[in-house]
One Martini backbone bead per residue (centre of mass of N, CA, C, O) as a GRO file, in nm:
protein
  279
    1MET     BB    1   0.426   0.185  -0.568
    2PRO     BB    2   0.194   0.057  -0.746
    3ASN     BB    3   0.198   0.229  -1.050
    4ALA     BB    4   0.442   0.398  -1.002
    5THR     BB    5   0.646   0.642  -1.101
    6ASN     BB    6   0.935   0.831  -1.104
    7ASN     BB    7   0.739   1.104  -1.100
    8ASP     BB    8   0.611   1.031  -0.841
    9PHE     BB    9   0.435   1.150  -0.543
   10VAL     BB   10   0.406   0.983  -0.240
   11MET     BB   11   0.115   0.964  -0.004
   12PRO     BB   12  -0.004   0.887   0.302
   13ILE     BB   13  -0.348   0.817   0.405
   14LEU     BB   14  -0.654   0.853   0.591
   15SER     BB   15  -1.015   0.754   0.580
   16GLY     BB   16  -0.989   0.545   0.825
   17ARG     BB   17  -1.091   0.325   1.097
   18GLY     BB   18  -1.100   0.003   1.087
   19CYS     BB   19  -1.345  -0.280   1.083
   20THR     BB   20  -1.632  -0.489   0.990
   21PHE     BB   21  -1.465  -0.739   1.047
   22GLU     BB   22  -1.385  -1.099   1.196
   23CYS     BB   23  -1.110  -1.222   1.183
   24SER     BB   24  -0.925  -1.458   1.360
   25PHE     BB   25  -0.625  -1.308   1.310
   26CYS     BB   26  -0.756  -1.042   1.417
   27TYR     BB   27  -0.714  -0.732   1.579
   28ARG     BB   28  -0.858  -0.491   1.825
   29MET     BB   29  -0.830  -0.191   1.990
   30ASP     BB   30  -1.098  -0.093   1.843
   31PRO     BB   31  -1.415  -0.078   1.777
   32GLY     BB   32  -1.508  -0.053   1.469
   33PHE     BB   33  -1.593   0.216   1.235
   34ARG     BB   34  -1.397   0.526   1.141
   35PRO     BB   35  -1.489   0.765   0.937
   36ARG     BB   36  -1.433   1.001   0.718
   37SER     BB   37  -1.500   1.256   0.540
   38ASN     BB   38  -1.496   1.340   0.217
   39GLU     BB   39  -1.415   1.638   0.256
   40SER     BB   40  -1.152   1.594   0.425
   41ILE     BB   41  -1.003   1.426   0.213
   42ILE     BB   42  -1.007   1.629  -0.021
   43GLU     BB   43  -0.865   1.859   0.129
   44GLU     BB   44  -0.598   1.708   0.177
   45ILE     BB   45  -0.528   1.648  -0.120
   46ARG     BB   46  -0.520   1.940  -0.217
   47LEU     BB   47  -0.290   2.025  -0.033
   48LEU     BB   48  -0.076   1.819  -0.132
   49LYS     BB   49  -0.075   1.920  -0.424
   50LYS     BB   50  -0.020   2.228  -0.382
   51GLU     BB   51   0.228   2.221  -0.163
   52TYR     BB   52   0.386   1.920  -0.273
   53GLY     BB   53   0.313   1.754  -0.543
   54VAL     BB   54   0.114   1.531  -0.516
   55THR     BB   55   0.018   1.220  -0.721
   56TYR     BB   56  -0.003   0.990  -0.482
   57ILE     BB   57  -0.232   0.788  -0.297
   58ALA     BB   58  -0.188   0.595   0.009
   59PHE     BB   59  -0.413   0.411   0.152
   60SER     BB   60  -0.386   0.295   0.506
   61ASP     BB   61  -0.618   0.145   0.554
   62GLU     BB   62  -0.758  -0.144   0.632
   63LEU     BB   63  -1.058  -0.040   0.490
   64LEU     BB   64  -1.189   0.139   0.244
   65MET     BB   65  -1.387  -0.102   0.151
   66SER     BB   66  -1.648  -0.113   0.371
   67SER     BB   67  -1.843  -0.046   0.125
   68ALA     BB   68  -2.015   0.018  -0.153
   69LYS     BB   69  -2.141   0.289  -0.073
   70LYS     BB   70  -1.885   0.433   0.032
   71THR     BB   71  -1.712   0.400  -0.225
   72ILE     BB   72  -1.898   0.547  -0.422
   73SER     BB   73  -1.913   0.817  -0.276
   74LEU     BB   74  -1.610   0.884  -0.286
   75CYS     BB   75  -1.571   0.866  -0.596
   76GLU     BB   76  -1.781   1.078  -0.681
   77ASP     BB   77  -1.634   1.312  -0.527
   78PHE     BB   78  -1.366   1.293  -0.677
   79ILE     BB   79  -1.482   1.356  -0.956
   80LYS     BB   80  -1.616   1.632  -0.889
   81ALA     BB   81  -1.330   1.752  -0.781
   82LYS     BB   82  -1.099   1.697  -0.980
   83LEU     BB   83  -0.819   1.563  -0.872
   84ASN     BB   84  -0.620   1.405  -1.044
   85ILE     BB   85  -0.537   1.113  -0.894
   86LYS     BB   86  -0.360   0.871  -0.763
   87TRP     BB   87  -0.460   0.544  -0.613
   88SER     BB   88  -0.460   0.338  -0.315
   89CYS     BB   89  -0.586   0.025  -0.153
   90ASN     BB   90  -0.791  -0.148   0.062
   91GLY     BB   91  -0.990  -0.451   0.004
   92ARG     BB   92  -1.301  -0.615  -0.089
   93LEU     BB   93  -1.427  -0.882  -0.279
   94ASN     BB   94  -1.742  -0.846  -0.218
   95TYR     BB   95  -1.711  -0.534  -0.350
   96ALA     BB   96  -1.600  -0.631  -0.643
   97LYS     BB   97  -1.778  -0.459  -0.855
   98PRO     BB   98  -1.820  -0.318  -1.153
   99GLU     BB   99  -1.947  -0.041  -1.054
  100VAL     BB  100  -1.724   0.016  -0.844
  101LEU     BB  101  -1.463  -0.014  -1.020
  102ARG     BB  102  -1.532   0.199  -1.232
  103LEU     BB  103  -1.525   0.438  -1.031
  104MET     BB  104  -1.240   0.396  -0.924
  105LYS     BB  105  -1.097   0.438  -1.193
  106GLN     BB  106  -1.214   0.724  -1.252
  107ALA     BB  107  -1.090   0.834  -0.964
  108GLY     BB  108  -0.769   0.686  -0.978
  109CYS     BB  109  -0.743   0.391  -0.942
  110VAL     BB  110  -0.451   0.140  -0.951
  111PHE     BB  111  -0.477  -0.014  -0.655
  112VAL     BB  112  -0.570  -0.332  -0.489
  113SER     BB  113  -0.556  -0.472  -0.169
  114TYR     BB  114  -0.615  -0.813  -0.096
  115GLY     BB  115  -0.772  -1.039   0.134
  116ILE     BB  116  -0.756  -1.372   0.085
  117GLU     BB  117  -0.557  -1.604   0.250
  118ALA     BB  118  -0.742  -1.829   0.081
  119MET     BB  119  -0.822  -2.125  -0.154
  120ASP     BB  120  -1.032  -2.236   0.081
  121ASP     BB  121  -1.343  -2.278   0.213
  122LEU     BB  122  -1.281  -2.405   0.489
  123VAL     BB  123  -1.067  -2.204   0.582
  124LEU     BB  124  -1.240  -1.948   0.552
  125ARG     BB  125  -1.454  -2.030   0.762
  126ARG     BB  126  -1.255  -2.075   1.008
  127MET     BB  127  -1.161  -1.753   0.982
  128ASN     BB  128  -1.404  -1.564   0.923
  129LYS     BB  129  -1.395  -1.412   0.625
  130ALA     BB  130  -1.654  -1.375   0.442
  131LEU     BB  131  -1.560  -1.580   0.204
  132THR     BB  132  -1.519  -1.704  -0.124
  133THR     BB  133  -1.370  -1.837  -0.396
  134LYS     BB  134  -1.571  -1.716  -0.595
  135GLN     BB  135  -1.543  -1.421  -0.502
  136ILE     BB  136  -1.242  -1.398  -0.553
  137ILE     BB  137  -1.236  -1.458  -0.855
  138ASN     BB  138  -1.441  -1.243  -0.945
  139GLY     BB  139  -1.298  -0.994  -0.818
  140ILE     BB  140  -1.030  -1.015  -0.970
  141GLU     BB  141  -1.142  -1.015  -1.261
  142GLU     BB  142  -1.288  -0.738  -1.234
  143THR     BB  143  -1.038  -0.571  -1.171
  144ILE     BB  144  -0.890  -0.630  -1.435
  145LYS     BB  145  -1.114  -0.523  -1.624
  146ALA     BB  146  -1.085  -0.226  -1.486
  147GLU     BB  147  -0.770  -0.164  -1.480
  148ILE     BB  148  -0.685  -0.287  -1.197
  149THR     BB  149  -0.454  -0.368  -0.966
  150PRO     BB  150  -0.408  -0.655  -0.790
  151GLY     BB  151  -0.365  -0.754  -0.458
  152PHE     BB  152  -0.202  -1.036  -0.283
  153ASN     BB  153  -0.315  -1.203   0.021
  154VAL     BB  154  -0.143  -1.484   0.165
  155ILE     BB  155  -0.190  -1.742   0.403
  156PHE     BB  156  -0.037  -1.985   0.638
  157GLY     BB  157  -0.186  -2.196   0.910
  158ASN     BB  158  -0.460  -2.244   0.935
  159ILE     BB  159  -0.734  -2.394   1.011
  160GLY     BB  160  -0.702  -2.664   0.768
  161ASP     BB  161  -0.434  -2.647   0.664
  162CYS     BB  162  -0.233  -2.755   0.373
  163ARG     BB  163  -0.068  -2.843   0.101
  164GLU     BB  164  -0.314  -2.806  -0.087
  165SER     BB  165  -0.400  -2.517  -0.001
  166LEU     BB  166  -0.130  -2.385  -0.071
  167ASN     BB  167  -0.131  -2.457  -0.375
  168LYS     BB  168  -0.383  -2.295  -0.446
  169GLY     BB  169  -0.256  -2.021  -0.386
  170VAL     BB  170  -0.020  -2.033  -0.583
  171GLU     BB  171  -0.181  -2.079  -0.846
  172PHE     BB  172  -0.340  -1.815  -0.828
  173LEU     BB  173  -0.102  -1.619  -0.832
  174LEU     BB  174   0.025  -1.713  -1.102
  175LYS     BB  175  -0.229  -1.649  -1.281
  176HIS     BB  176  -0.285  -1.321  -1.183
  177ASP     BB  177  -0.012  -1.202  -1.169
  178ASP     BB  178   0.155  -0.898  -1.313
  179GLY     BB  179   0.421  -0.788  -1.139
  180ALA     BB  180   0.374  -0.521  -0.957
  181GLN     BB  181   0.409  -0.725  -0.702
  182MET     BB  182   0.562  -0.888  -0.458
  183ARG     BB  183   0.455  -1.221  -0.357
  184THR     BB  184   0.421  -1.379  -0.046
  185ILE     BB  185   0.396  -1.640   0.192
  186ARG     BB  186   0.269  -1.638   0.518
  187PRO     BB  187   0.226  -1.690   0.831
  188VAL     BB  188   0.015  -1.719   1.063
  189THR     BB  189  -0.072  -1.475   1.331
  190PRO     BB  190  -0.154  -1.484   1.686
  191TYR     BB  191  -0.243  -1.214   1.802
  192PRO     BB  192  -0.304  -1.044   2.062
  193GLY     BB  193  -0.673  -1.050   2.069
  194SER     BB  194  -0.724  -1.279   1.895
  195PRO     BB  195  -0.898  -1.564   1.842
  196LEU     BB  196  -0.637  -1.734   1.777
  197TYR     BB  197  -0.494  -1.684   2.044
  198TYR     BB  198  -0.708  -1.826   2.230
  199LYS     BB  199  -0.687  -2.096   2.081
  200ALA     BB  200  -0.391  -2.153   2.153
  201ILE     BB  201  -0.433  -2.158   2.459
  202GLN     BB  202  -0.653  -2.382   2.465
  203GLU     BB  203  -0.444  -2.593   2.310
  204GLY     BB  204  -0.140  -2.540   2.431
  205LEU     BB  205   0.045  -2.346   2.224
  206LEU     BB  206   0.003  -2.116   2.443
  207LYS     BB  207   0.030  -1.915   2.725
  208ASP     BB  208   0.099  -1.600   2.651
  209CYS     BB  209   0.209  -1.293   2.572
  210GLU     BB  210   0.504  -1.344   2.651
  211ASP     BB  211   0.541  -1.603   2.488
  212PHE     BB  212   0.493  -1.479   2.213
  213TYR     BB  213   0.722  -1.242   2.219
  214GLU     BB  214   0.973  -1.415   2.345
  215ASN     BB  215   0.934  -1.715   2.179
  216LYS     BB  216   0.751  -1.716   1.902
  217HIS     BB  217   0.770  -1.409   1.775
  218ILE     BB  218   1.059  -1.362   1.573
  219ASN     BB  219   0.912  -1.378   1.278
  220SER     BB  220   0.690  -1.322   1.011
  221ASP     BB  221   0.826  -1.579   0.834
  222LEU     BB  222   0.775  -1.741   1.094
  223LEU     BB  223   0.666  -1.969   1.301
  224SER     BB  224   0.469  -1.948   1.602
  225VAL     BB  225   0.198  -2.122   1.544
  226ASN     BB  226   0.081  -2.461   1.507
  227PHE     BB  227  -0.235  -2.563   1.334
  228THR     BB  228  -0.123  -2.807   1.198
  229ASP     BB  229  -0.011  -3.143   1.088
  230LEU     BB  230   0.256  -3.028   1.066
  231SER     BB  231   0.562  -2.983   1.102
  232ASP     BB  232   0.773  -2.730   1.133
  233GLU     BB  233   0.962  -2.827   0.908
  234GLU     BB  234   0.744  -2.882   0.694
  235PHE     BB  235   0.625  -2.602   0.687
  236HIS     BB  236   0.883  -2.450   0.589
  237ARG     BB  237   0.921  -2.619   0.334
  238CYS     BB  238   0.656  -2.535   0.197
  239LEU     BB  239   0.720  -2.231   0.188
  240LEU     BB  240   0.975  -2.250   0.021
  241GLU     BB  241   0.846  -2.375  -0.231
  242ALA     BB  242   0.630  -2.159  -0.280
  243ASN     BB  243   0.824  -1.902  -0.285
  244THR     BB  244   1.005  -1.993  -0.512
  245ARG     BB  245   0.789  -1.972  -0.731
  246LEU     BB  246   0.707  -1.672  -0.687
  247ILE     BB  247   0.989  -1.535  -0.713
  248THR     BB  248   1.062  -1.644  -0.993
  249ASN     BB  249   0.820  -1.520  -1.142
  250TYR     BB  250   0.878  -1.223  -1.077
  251PHE     BB  251   1.174  -1.202  -1.204
  252GLN     BB  252   1.092  -1.284  -1.486
  253LYS     BB  253   0.910  -1.034  -1.533
  254LYS     BB  254   1.124  -0.819  -1.472
  255LEU     BB  255   1.319  -0.900  -1.694
  256LYS     BB  256   1.134  -0.853  -1.932
  257HIS     BB  257   1.072  -0.554  -1.874
  258THR     BB  258   1.368  -0.452  -1.885
  259LEU     BB  259   1.427  -0.548  -2.177
  260ASP     BB  260   1.201  -0.382  -2.306
  261GLN     BB  261   1.323  -0.110  -2.226
  262ALA     BB  262   1.586  -0.140  -2.382
  263LYS     BB  263   1.452  -0.146  -2.661
  264GLU     BB  264   1.319   0.135  -2.645
  265VAL     BB  265   1.582   0.291  -2.627
  266TYR     BB  266   1.774   0.162  -2.867
  267ILE     BB  267   1.548   0.127  -3.097
  268GLN     BB  268   1.317   0.368  -3.030
  269LYS     BB  269   1.431   0.619  -2.880
  270ASN     BB  270   1.351   0.671  -2.571
  271ALA     BB  271   1.356   0.989  -2.407
  272ASP     BB  272   1.193   0.910  -2.126
  273PHE     BB  273   1.413   0.763  -2.012
  274ARG     BB  274   1.553   0.702  -1.649
  275GLY     BB  275   1.666   0.432  -1.607
  276PHE     BB  276   1.784   0.151  -1.429
  277ARG     BB  277   1.549   0.082  -1.180
  278GLN     BB  278   1.462   0.015  -0.858
  279THR     BB  279   1.090  -0.005  -0.768
   0.00000   0.00000   0.00000
C-alpha cells in the first residue's frame, strides 16, 4: 500500500458499503449507503492490532469520505481512541477541505485515493460526476498541504472525451503525482447496470449483458465500447502515448528514490536499510 514501509503489516477492512453519488459509469447492486458505527470500526482495529500486530489499515470501502460530517466524526473518534495506526481510504474531492484533511492526518491517514475520472468540465458533467475541475485541483492541493498522499484515478472514453481531454488528464497527473503509486489511464467500462451500459444499448453499441461479457469486455485496459469520435485503433494509440508518458515518469522517480537509498546506505551508513526491494 502507498506509504507503507517494509515493517508495516497491512490489513483491509470495510467501514461501510455503497456510495451516495450516481456516476454514469458505476453500477449498484444495492441502493444507498450503509455505514458501520464508529465504535465497531474502532473495536475491529483494536483487535487487529492486539491479536495480529496490524499497523496499517486499508479501508476498502467504495467511499469512506461519504460526507464531511461522517469523516470528521470518524477521525475524531480515532483520535480519542488513540489508535496510533496508519490508514488509507477512497475519498471525494468535494469533501477534501482543510479542516477535514487536518483531522484525517491527525487520525493517521497517509493516503487517499480519489476518483478524478477527467480533467474536463464538460466530460465531468456528462458522466454526472458532481465535481468540477476547480474542485479537483483545490482538493488535490489541500491534500498535499495536509501531508497526505493523494491517489489519482483517471479514465478515458466517456461521452465528450477526445485527445485534448485525455492530455489534460495526463498533464494533471504528471504535475501532482509524487511517485507513491503508479497510475495509468484506463478506458471507461459500461458495466451492466450502469447508466452508461443502457446508453450503449440505446446507441446500438452493445446488444445485451451477454454481448458485453462474451464479446466486448475482454480486458480492463482495452476498449469495450467506444463512445468517442476516435476509431478503436486511434483510441488505443492515444492511450499508449498517454500511459507511456505516465509510466516513464513513474520509473524515473523510482530510479531516483532507489539511488538516493543507495547513497544513504553506503555514504551515510544507514543501518536501518533492509535491502533493495520492489514494494
